C-alpha positions as CSV (number, residue, x, y, z in Angstrom):
1,M,0.0,0.0,0.0
2,G,3.0,2.2,0.4
3,F,2.2,3.0,4.0
4,K,1.4,1.2,7.3
5,I,-2.2,0.3,7.6
6,G,-3.7,2.6,10.2
7,A,-1.2,5.4,9.5
8,D,-2.5,8.9,10.1
9,K,-4.1,10.6,7.1
10,K,-3.9,7.4,5.0
11,L,-6.8,5.3,3.7
12,V,-6.9,2.3,1.4
13,R,-9.6,2.6,-1.2
14,Y,-12.0,-0.4,-1.6
15,D,-10.7,-1.4,-5.1
16,K,-7.1,-1.6,-3.7
17,I,-8.4,-3.7,-0.8
18,V,-10.0,-6.2,-3.1
19,E,-6.9,-6.3,-5.3
20,Y,-4.7,-7.0,-2.2
21,L,-7.1,-9.7,-0.8
22,T,-7.3,-11.3,-4.2
23,K,-3.5,-11.5,-4.3
24,I,-3.4,-13.1,-0.8
25,A,-6.1,-15.6,-1.8
26,S,-4.0,-16.5,-4.9
27,L,-0.9,-17.2,-2.8
28,S,-2.4,-18.8,0.3
29,D,-4.1,-22.2,0.8
30,R,-5.9,-20.7,3.8
31,V,-7.9,-18.1,2.0
32,R,-10.6,-18.2,-0.7
33,I,-12.2,-15.1,-2.2
34,H,-15.6,-15.0,-3.9
35,T,-17.3,-12.2,-5.7
36,L,-21.0,-12.4,-4.7
37,G,-22.1,-9.9,-7.3
38,P,-21.8,-6.2,-8.3
39,T,-22.8,-3.3,-6.0
40,T,-25.1,-0.6,-7.1
41,N,-22.1,1.3,-8.6
42,A,-20.7,-1.9,-10.2
43,N,-18.0,-2.6,-7.7
44,P,-17.3,-6.2,-6.8
45,F,-19.0,-7.3,-3.5
46,V,-16.5,-9.8,-2.1
47,M,-16.4,-12.4,0.7
48,L,-13.5,-14.4,2.0
49,E,-13.4,-17.9,3.5
50,I,-10.4,-18.3,5.9
51,S,-9.3,-21.4,7.7
52,S,-6.5,-23.9,7.9
53,A,-5.4,-25.4,4.5
54,A,-6.9,-28.8,5.5
55,N,-10.3,-27.1,6.4
56,I,-10.3,-25.1,3.2
57,K,-9.6,-28.3,1.2
58,N,-12.6,-30.0,2.9
59,L,-14.9,-27.0,3.0
60,E,-17.7,-28.8,1.2
61,H,-17.7,-31.4,3.9
62,Y,-18.0,-28.8,6.6
63,K,-20.7,-27.0,4.7
64,N,-22.7,-30.2,4.5
65,L,-22.3,-30.7,8.2
66,E,-23.6,-27.1,8.8
67,R,-26.6,-27.8,6.5
68,K,-27.5,-30.9,8.6
69,L,-27.1,-28.9,11.8
70,Y,-29.7,-26.5,10.5
71,F,-32.1,-29.2,9.5
72,Q,-31.7,-28.7,5.7
73,G,-32.9,-31.9,4.3
74,G,-34.6,-32.9,7.6
75,A,-33.5,-33.4,11.1
76,P,-30.1,-35.0,11.6
77,T,-30.0,-38.5,12.9
78,D,-28.3,-39.1,16.3
79,A,-25.2,-40.3,14.5
80,E,-25.1,-37.3,12.2
81,R,-25.6,-34.9,15.1
82,D,-22.7,-36.6,17.0
83,E,-20.5,-36.3,13.8
84,I,-21.4,-32.6,13.5
85,F,-20.4,-31.9,17.1
86,R,-17.2,-34.1,16.9
87,D,-16.0,-33.0,13.5
88,G,-17.6,-29.7,12.7
89,K,-16.0,-26.3,12.9
90,A,-17.3,-23.0,14.3
91,V,-18.3,-20.7,11.5
92,V,-17.7,-17.1,12.3
93,L,-19.1,-14.3,10.1
94,I,-17.2,-11.0,10.3
95,T,-18.6,-8.1,8.5
96,N,-17.0,-4.7,8.2
97,N,-17.8,-1.1,7.2
98,I,-21.6,-1.3,7.0
99,H,-21.8,2.5,7.2
100,S,-19.7,4.5,4.8
101,T,-17.9,6.6,7.5
102,E,-17.0,3.5,9.6
103,I,-13.9,3.3,7.4
104,G,-11.5,1.8,10.0
105,A,-13.1,-1.6,9.8
106,S,-12.4,-1.9,6.0
107,Q,-8.8,-1.0,6.8
108,M,-8.5,-3.6,9.6
109,A,-9.6,-6.4,7.3
110,I,-6.4,-6.0,5.3
111,E,-4.2,-6.7,8.3
112,A,-6.5,-9.4,9.7
113,V,-6.5,-11.4,6.5
114,Y,-2.7,-11.0,6.0
115,R,-2.1,-12.3,9.5
116,L,-4.4,-15.2,9.2
117,A,-2.9,-16.2,5.8
118,T,0.7,-16.0,6.9
119,D,1.1,-16.3,10.7
120,N,2.2,-19.8,11.9
121,S,2.0,-19.1,15.7
122,P,0.1,-21.6,17.8
123,E,-2.5,-19.0,18.6
124,I,-3.4,-18.4,14.9
125,Q,-3.1,-22.1,14.1
126,K,-5.6,-22.9,16.8
127,I,-8.1,-20.4,15.3
128,L,-7.6,-21.7,11.8
129,D,-7.9,-25.4,12.8
130,N,-11.1,-24.9,14.8
131,D,-12.9,-22.2,12.9
132,I,-14.0,-21.2,9.5
133,L,-14.1,-17.5,9.2
134,V,-16.3,-15.8,6.6
135,L,-15.1,-12.2,6.2
136,V,-16.7,-9.4,4.3
137,P,-14.2,-6.5,4.1
138,S,-17.0,-4.0,3.4
139,L,-20.7,-4.3,3.4
140,N,-20.8,-0.9,1.8
141,P,-18.1,-0.8,-1.0
142,D,-19.7,2.2,-2.8
143,G,-19.9,4.2,0.4
144,Q,-16.3,3.2,1.3
145,I,-15.0,4.5,-2.0
146,M,-17.0,7.8,-1.7
147,V,-15.7,8.5,1.8
148,T,-12.1,7.5,0.9
149,D,-12.1,9.6,-2.3
150,W,-13.6,12.6,-0.4
151,Y,-11.1,12.3,2.4
152,D,-8.1,12.0,0.0
153,K,-9.3,15.0,-1.9
154,Y,-9.3,17.2,1.2
155,V,-6.6,15.8,3.4
156,G,-4.3,18.6,4.6
157,T,-6.9,21.3,4.0
158,P,-9.3,23.0,6.4
159,Q,-12.1,20.7,5.0
160,E,-10.2,17.5,6.0
161,G,-12.6,15.2,7.8
162,G,-15.6,17.2,6.9
163,P,-18.8,15.5,5.8
164,M,-19.6,14.9,2.1
165,P,-22.3,17.4,0.9
166,Y,-24.2,14.6,-0.9
167,I,-25.9,11.3,0.1
168,Y,-24.1,8.1,0.0
169,H,-26.5,6.3,-2.3
170,P,-28.0,7.2,-5.6
171,Y,-31.4,6.2,-4.4
172,V,-33.8,6.9,-1.5
173,G,-35.0,4.6,1.2
174,H,-31.9,2.4,1.5
175,D,-30.7,1.4,5.0
176,N,-27.8,-1.1,5.2
177,N,-28.7,-2.1,8.8
178,R,-32.3,-3.0,8.0
179,D,-31.9,-4.2,4.4
180,M,-29.1,-6.7,5.1
181,F,-31.5,-9.3,6.4
182,N,-32.7,-9.7,2.8
183,F,-29.1,-10.6,1.7
184,R,-28.8,-14.1,0.3
185,R,-25.8,-15.6,-1.5
186,R,-26.7,-16.7,-4.9
187,K,-25.1,-20.0,-6.1
188,A,-22.7,-19.7,-9.0
189,N,-23.8,-21.5,-12.1
């Protein structure tokens, strides 16, 4: 990025975040990245799956266990339930930057994914072995880009940190907090 993430007066724009996370996923057997679709402004809406290499390799098995746990296809048998509790992994959803101005969370995602993809400490290995992390670096990519561009345009001026004089969305009646419940991942064809 050319600077330390979190450095004063420096923000990483969403497109650069996606580019970096895509690179990490291409180099790490612990990370998968998926584009779930385009945003209103045609930016890629991405999600990452992060876990140990072994868990990522067997992700479909763990997804099937989760489906059984949530009664998809009927109630699990006692044996299936025991298998889920014995062999399953905790699935942790981490979402960031739902509001445009909550920019720090989108920045943190860069460091978090890098550490999870590269750190071999016992602490990180324990997390990766026991959990499957589903991370969305920004629930509001269009707003993240608008805020980053606005900030970068005025950094170092008296207007630095001032609010944008226009709304974050090109339509009325949208609320990320209340509309997210309708979000469903579409299966790729």
